[in-house]
C-alpha positions in Angstrom: 22.8 36.1 11.8 20.5 33.2 11.3 16.8 33.8 11.6 16.6 30.4 13.3 18.4 32.1 16.3 15.7 34.6 16.8 12.9 31.8 16.6 15.0 29.8 19.4 15.2 33.1 21.6 11.5 33.5 21.4 10.9 29.9 22.0 13.1 30.1 25.1 11.3 33.3 26.2 7.9 31.6 26.0 8.8 28.3 27.7 11.5 29.6 30.2 13.3 26.5 30.1 16.3 25.4 27.9 15.3 21.6 27.7 11.5 22.4 26.8 12.6 24.9 24.5 15.1 22.5 22.6 12.4 19.8 22.3 9.9 22.5 21.0 12.6 23.5 18.3 13.5 19.9 17.5 17.2 20.2 18.3 19.5 18.8 21.0 19.8 21.1 24.1 23.6 21.3 23.3 22.9 22.6 19.9 20.0 24.9 21.0 22.6 26.5 23.7 25.1 26.9 21.1 22.5 29.0 19.0 21.5 31.1 21.8 25.3 31.8 22.6 25.6 32.8 18.8 22.8 35.2 19.1 24.2 36.7 22.1 27.6 37.1 20.5 25.9 38.8 17.5 24.0 41.2 19.7 27.0 41.9 21.6 25.8 41.2 25.2 24.2 38.5 27.2 20.5 38.1 26.8 19.7 35.4 29.3 20.7 35.4 33.0 23.2 32.3 33.4 22.0 29.7 35.7 18.6 31.2 36.4 15.7 28.6 36.9 13.4 29.2 35.4 15.0 31.2 32.6 15.2 35.0 33.2 16.1 37.6 30.7 18.6 40.3 31.1 17.8 43.8 30.7 19.2 43.8 27.3 17.2 40.5 26.6 14.0 42.1 27.7 14.8 45.1 25.3 15.7 42.7 22.5 12.6 40.5 22.9 10.0 42.7 21.3 12.4 43.6 18.4 13.1 39.9 17.8 9.4 39.2 17.8 8.5 42.1 15.1 11.5 41.1 13.2 10.5 37.5 12.7 6.8 38.4 12.0 8.0 40.8 9.4 10.3 38.3 7.7 7.6 35.6 7.4 5.0 38.0 6.3 7.3 39.2 3.6 8.1 35.6 2.5 4.4 34.7 2.5 3.5 37.7 0.3 6.3 37.0 -2.0 5.3 33.3 -2.3 1.7 34.3 -2.8 2.8 36.7 -5.7 5.0 33.9 -7.2 2.2 31.4 -7.0 -0.3 33.8 -8.8 2.3 34.2 -11.7 3.4 30.6 -11.8 0.4 28.6 -10.2 1.1 24.9 -10.3 -1.1 22.7 -12.5 -1.5 19.3 -10.9 -1.3 16.5 -13.1 -1.9 12.7 -12.2 -0.9 9.7 -14.2 0.0 6.1 -13.5 3.4 4.6 -13.7 2.6 2.8 -17.0 2.0 6.2 -18.7 4.7 8.3 -17.0 7.4 7.2 -19.3 5.5 7.5 -22.6 3.3 10.3 -22.0 4.7 12.8 -19.6 7.0 14.5 -21.8 4.5 14.4 -24.7 1.8 16.0 -22.4 4.1 18.8 -21.3 5.2 19.5 -24.8 1.7 20.1 -25.7 0.6 22.3 -22.7 3.9 23.4 -21.1 5.3 25.6 -24.0 2.0 27.4 -24.5 1.2 28.4 -20.8 3.1 30.2 -18.3 2.6 27.3 -15.8 4.6 25.1 -13.2 3.5 21.4 -12.9 3.5 18.7 -10.3 3.0 15.2 -11.5 1.4 12.6 -9.2 2.4 9.0 -10.3 1.6 5.7 -8.8 -0.5 2.7 -9.8 -3.8 3.4 -12.0 -5.9 2.8 -8.7 -3.9 5.0 -6.6 -3.7 8.1 -9.2 -7.3 8.0 -10.1 -8.3 7.8 -6.2 -6.1 10.9 -5.7 -7.7 12.6 -8.7 -11.3 11.8 -7.3 -10.2 13.1 -4.0 -9.4 16.6 -5.6 -5.5 16.3 -5.4 -5.1 16.6 -9.2 -6.6 19.1 -12.0 -6.2 16.7 -14.9 -6.2 12.8 -14.9 -4.4 10.9 -17.8 -5.2 7.2 -17.7 -6.0 4.1 -20.0 -9.5 3.6 -20.3 -11.9 1.1 -22.2 -15.6 1.6 -22.9 -16.3 -1.9 -21.9 -14.1 -1.9 -18.8 -14.1 1.9 -17.4 -11.2 2.6 -15.5 -13.4 4.0 -12.5 -17.4 4.2 -12.5 -17.1 7.8 -11.0 -15.1 9.0 -13.9 -18.2 8.7 -16.3 -19.3 12.0 -14.7 -16.0 13.7 -15.8 -15.2 15.4 -18.9 -13.2 12.6 -21.2 -10.9 13.3 -24.1 -9.4 10.4 -25.9 -5.8 11.4 -26.8 -4.6 8.5 -28.9 -5.4 4.6 -29.2 -3.2 2.1 -27.6 -3.2 -1.8 -27.8 -3.1 -4.3 -24.8 -1.3 -7.4 -26.3 0.9 -10.3 -25.3 4.4 -10.0 -25.4 7.3 -12.7 -24.9 11.2 -12.6 -24.9 12.6 -12.4 -28.6 14.7 -15.6 -27.8 13.2 -18.1 -30.4 13.9 -21.1 -28.5 12.0 -19.9 -25.4 9.1 -18.5 -27.2 8.6 -21.9 -29.1 8.7 -23.7 -25.7 5.9 -21.5 -24.3 3.5 -23.2 -26.7 1.3 -20.0 -26.9 -1.7 -19.9 -26.5 -1.4 -23.2 -24.8 -3.6 -26.3 -24.3 -5.2 -27.7 -21.2 -2.6 -30.4 -21.1 0.3 -27.9 -21.6 -0.8 -24.3 -20.3 1.7 -21.6 -21.3 3.6 -19.8 -18.5 2.1 -16.3 -17.8 3.4 -13.1 -16.4 0.5 -10.9 -15.1 -0.6 -7.9 -13.3 -2.0 -8.4 -9.9 -5.7 -8.9 -9.5 -6.4 -5.4 -8.2 -4.7 -3.7 -11.0 -6.7 -2.2 -13.9 -4.9 -4.2 -16.6 -5.9 -7.4 -14.8 -9.5 -6.5 -15.3 -8.7 -5.8 -19.3 -7.1 -9.1 -19.4 -10.1 -10.8 -17.8 -12.5 -9.0 -20.2 -10.4 -10.1 -23.1 -10.5 -13.8 -22.2 -14.2 -13.7 -21.6 -15.0 -12.3 -24.9 -12.6 -14.8 -26.6 -14.0 -17.8 -28.6 -11.4 -20.3 -27.2 -10.0 -20.9 -23.8 -6.7 -19.4 -22.8 -5.0 -22.2 -20.6 -2.2 -20.6 -18.6 -0.2 -21.1 -15.6 0.8 -18.0 -13.4 4.6 -17.5 -13.0 4.9 -13.9 -11.7 2.4 -11.4 -10.8 3.2 -7.4 -10.3 1.4 -4.0 -10.5 4.5 -2.5 -12.1 4.7 -2.6 -16.0 8.6 -1.7 -15.9 8.9 -4.9 -13.6 6.8 -7.1 -16.0 8.8 -6.0 -19.1 11.9 -7.1 -17.3 10.4 -10.5 -16.2 9.2 -11.0 -19.8 12.5 -10.1 -21.3 14.3 -12.8 -18.9 12.1 -15.4 -20.6 9.6 -16.3 -17.5 6.7 -16.4 -19.8 4.2 -14.3 -21.8 2.6 -11.3 -20.5 0.3 -8.5 -21.6 1.4 -5.0 -21.9 0.1 -1.9 -23.4 2.1 -1.1 -26.6 2.8 2.5 -25.4 4.8 1.0 -22.4 7.2 -0.8 -24.7 10.0 1.7 -25.6 12.8 1.2 -28.0 15.0 -0.4 -25.5 12.3 -3.0 -24.3 11.3 -3.6 -28.0 14.9 -5.1 -28.6 14.2 -7.7 -25.9 10.5 -8.4 -26.1 8.0 -8.7 -29.1 4.3 -9.4 -29.6 3.7 -13.1 -29.7 0.1 -13.3 -31.4 -2.0 -11.3 -33.7 -5.1 -9.4 -32.8 -7.2 -12.4 -31.3 -5.5 -12.0 -28.1 -5.3 -8.0 -28.2 -7.5 -5.4 -26.8 -7.7 -1.6 -28.1 -7.8 0.9 -25.3 -7.7 4.6 -25.0 -5.1 7.0 -23.6 -7.5 9.6 -22.1 -7.4 12.8 -20.2 -10.0 13.5 -17.7 -11.1 16.8 -16.0 -14.0 17.6 -13.5 -17.3 18.5 -15.3 -17.8 21.8 -13.7 -16.0 25.1 -15.1 -12.3 25.1 -14.0 -9.9 28.1 -13.9 -8.9 29.9 -17.1 -5.5 28.1 -17.0 -7.0 24.6 -16.7 -9.6 25.5 -19.4 -6.6 26.6 -21.6 -4.6 23.4 -21.0 -7.6 21.4 -21.9 -8.2 23.0 -25.1 -4.6 22.6 -25.9 -5.1 19.0 -25.4 -8.1 19.0 -27.7 -6.1 20.8 -30.5 -3.5 18.1 -30.4 -5.6 14.9 -30.3 -4.2 12.4 -32.7 
């Protein structure tokens, strides 16, 4: 017996109409009717007077109605109780991190905090702006993100606890193809700007790039070729030889490093931090313990 049959029957009792009850249960009328028939076969007798408009219950249907209501309520109460107990034992810790860190840091973070604590985790990923916004809205307990003292990720994060996990370098990369690298003429001249692959203007790394250019002692003439928010896409475009693009070093894994490589020294690079953030107010014992585990494993 399928519990949905009981829910269908109770909806029919309430609405007294097969069409409206089927719509309420979000199934076709034919499927709804088959499920009522299946319930009647399971009970062993008709529960609904055939052809009656509005729907009327048989004597057996009237007798069965109260039992069905009690059975459904008890089943869902039992499920809610079990799920509540399970949540107490294995409550989820909500983590937010941008796509650019998800590949390089998610396993590292879970290795630090997952093995020490009886917890389950949900990981929110997206652009830096998206995950920071969701964290500030209360959708995550801990945020992992790049941050730079000169260009904070978000002004409101200044009120939150900040833990530097390790350093990263935001630097220019180009294809390893020597011929193409030479053709780029990096860092370019006003007469011959180099082709650039860049983050879109609303991305956090676009702000880092502008800061780096502003502090430089010489101009950086470039011609924009491709823009995108996703580091993985930019890596592919850089590897294909479309131009020079800035990436955090942490985002360039072993497979990508076979195709792309840094194209300059430190003059066009910027040190950034990979940070963890948490709200300033005291948190649950579980979050406090996880935060301490992160502190204990700072590089």
